[in-house]
C-alpha positions in Angstrom: -17.1 -42.8 37.3 -13.8 -42.7 35.7 -15.0 -44.1 32.6 -17.7 -41.3 32.4 -15.0 -38.5 32.9 -12.9 -40.1 30.0 -15.9 -40.3 27.7 -16.6 -36.5 28.2 -12.8 -35.6 27.7 -12.9 -37.6 24.5 -16.1 -36.0 23.4 -15.0 -32.5 23.9 -11.3 -33.1 23.4 -11.3 -32.5 19.6 -13.3 -29.2 20.0 -10.8 -28.0 22.7 -7.8 -28.9 20.5 -9.5 -27.3 17.5 -10.3 -24.1 19.4 -6.8 -23.8 20.7 -5.3 -24.6 17.4 -7.7 -21.9 15.8 -6.4 -19.3 18.1 -2.7 -20.2 17.4 -3.2 -20.0 13.7 -5.2 -16.9 13.8 -2.4 -15.3 16.1 0.2 -16.6 13.5 -1.8 -15.0 10.5 -2.2 -11.7 12.2 1.4 -11.7 13.1 2.7 -12.5 9.7 0.1 -10.0 8.4 1.4 -7.2 10.7 5.2 -8.1 9.8 4.5 -8.1 6.1 2.8 -4.7 6.3 5.9 -3.2 7.8 8.4 -0.9 6.0 11.2 -3.1 6.9 9.5 -5.9 5.0 8.6 -3.8 2.2 12.2 -2.8 1.4 13.7 -6.3 2.2 14.0 -6.9 -1.6 16.8 -5.2 -3.5 14.1 -3.9 -6.0 12.2 -1.7 -3.5 15.0 -0.6 -1.5 17.2 0.5 -4.5 14.5 2.2 -6.5 11.3 3.5 -5.2 12.5 3.5 -1.4 15.2 6.0 -2.3 13.0 8.2 -4.1 10.4 8.3 -1.3 13.1 9.3 1.1 13.2 12.5 -0.7 9.6 13.4 -0.5 7.3 15.1 2.3 5.6 11.8 2.8 9.1 10.5 4.4 10.1 13.8 6.2 8.1 17.0 6.5 7.8 19.9 9.0 4.9 18.3 10.8 6.7 15.1 11.5 3.9 13.0 10.2 5.3 10.2 8.1 3.6 7.9 5.7 5.0 4.5 5.1 4.7 2.2 2.2 1.8 0.3 3.6 0.1 3.5 4.3 -0.3 4.3 0.7 -0.3 0.8 -0.8 -2.3 -1.3 1.6 -5.9 -0.8 2.8 -6.8 -0.6 6.6 -9.7 -2.9 6.4 -8.7 -6.6 7.1 -10.6 -8.0 4.1 -9.1 -5.6 1.7 -5.8 -5.9 3.2 -5.9 -9.7 2.7 -6.9 -9.4 -0.9 -4.1 -7.1 -1.5 -1.8 -9.5 0.2 -3.1 -12.2 -2.1 -2.3 -9.9 -5.2 1.2 -9.3 -3.7 1.9 -13.1 -4.2 2.6 -12.1 -7.9 5.0 -9.5 -6.9 6.8 -11.9 -4.9 7.0 -14.5 -7.8 8.2 -11.4 -10.0 10.9 -10.9 -7.4 12.4 -14.3 -7.6 11.7 -14.5 -11.4 14.2 -11.3 -11.5 11.7 -9.0 -13.5 13.0 -5.8 -12.2 16.2 -6.8 -10.3 18.2 -3.9 -12.2 17.7 -0.2 -12.3 17.5 -0.6 -16.2 14.7 -3.3 -15.9 12.8 -1.1 -13.4 13.0 2.0 -15.5 11.9 -0.1 -18.6 8.6 -1.3 -16.7 8.2 1.9 -14.4 5.3 3.2 -16.6 3.4 0.0 -16.5 3.8 -0.7 -12.9 2.8 2.9 -12.1 -0.2 2.8 -14.2 -1.3 -0.4 -12.3 -1.1 1.5 -9.0 -2.9 4.6 -10.4 -5.6 2.4 -11.8 -6.0 0.8 -8.3 -6.2 4.3 -6.8 -8.7 5.6 -9.2 -11.0 2.7 -8.6 -11.0 3.0 -4.9 -11.2 6.8 -5.0 -7.7 7.1 -3.5 -8.9 5.4 -0.3 -5.4 5.1 1.3 -4.7 8.8 0.5 -7.9 9.6 2.4 -6.9 7.8 5.4 -4.6 10.7 6.3 -6.0 13.5 3.9 -9.7 14.3 4.2 -10.8 17.2 2.1 -13.7 17.9 4.7 -11.0 18.6 7.1 -8.9 20.8 5.0 -8.5 24.5 5.7 -8.2 25.8 2.1 -7.4 29.2 3.5 -4.0 27.9 4.8 -3.0 26.6 1.4 -1.5 28.6 -1.5 -4.0 30.3 -3.8 -3.4 27.8 -6.6 -3.6 24.7 -4.3 -7.0 26.1 -2.7 -8.4 26.8 -6.2 -7.1 23.3 -7.4 -8.7 21.5 -4.4 -12.1 23.2 -4.5 -12.3 22.6 -8.2 -11.2 18.8 -7.8 -13.8 18.6 -5.0 -16.7 20.1 -7.2 -15.6 17.8 -10.1 -15.5 14.7 -7.7 -11.8 14.0 -8.7 -9.8 11.4 -6.7 -6.4 12.4 -5.3 -4.2 10.4 -7.8 -5.7 12.4 -10.7 -3.8 15.5 -10.0 -1.1 14.0 -7.4 0.9 11.4 -9.5 4.4 11.6 -8.6 3.8 12.7 -5.0 5.7 10.0 -3.3 7.7 8.6 -6.3 9.4 10.1 -9.4 7.1 10.0 -12.3 8.0 7.4 -15.0 8.9 8.6 -18.7 5.3 9.4 -19.8 6.2 10.4 -23.4 4.7 7.4 -24.7 1.3 8.4 -23.5 1.7 12.2 -23.6 4.4 13.3 -26.0 4.5 16.5 -24.2 5.4 15.0 -21.0 8.8 15.8 -19.5 10.9 12.7 -18.6 10.6 12.0 -14.8 13.7 9.8 -14.4 
């Protein structure tokens, strides 16, 4: 009888071990995903804390009359798990650039700012400003409570199927020097 019990344990043991290991690995993965999606993690490198985070703290996304606050990941990370993991894979290059020292000074950051902003804007254009729409839904906007100009612009934007970033560049961070793409642009440094 003991021999039969040992054979059953030996037969099911690897599956049980694999199941437990799978649960532990999944929990570790989800924990890492949660931690690296925190504002604390985002500003843990000097480049983010000293540059874009300082600007963000001056915007309505950081502090406003309603008390609703958007964090780094609300704007830069999809809520969908598959899309979130995909963005995390892309972020590996950003970690590499951090250790490489690509933008480790204010001067280097300002020099590459337009390029970096254009990448984010292109992503937002391609996904119809998905992260903006997590909080801002035009179907729920009461245009009558907006200024006349904002109301007109939002209605026109809806009619023309524009996405948020087409009009709201610089909403959470200062605009880069855009004179190279638009000579009439005012420097946003």
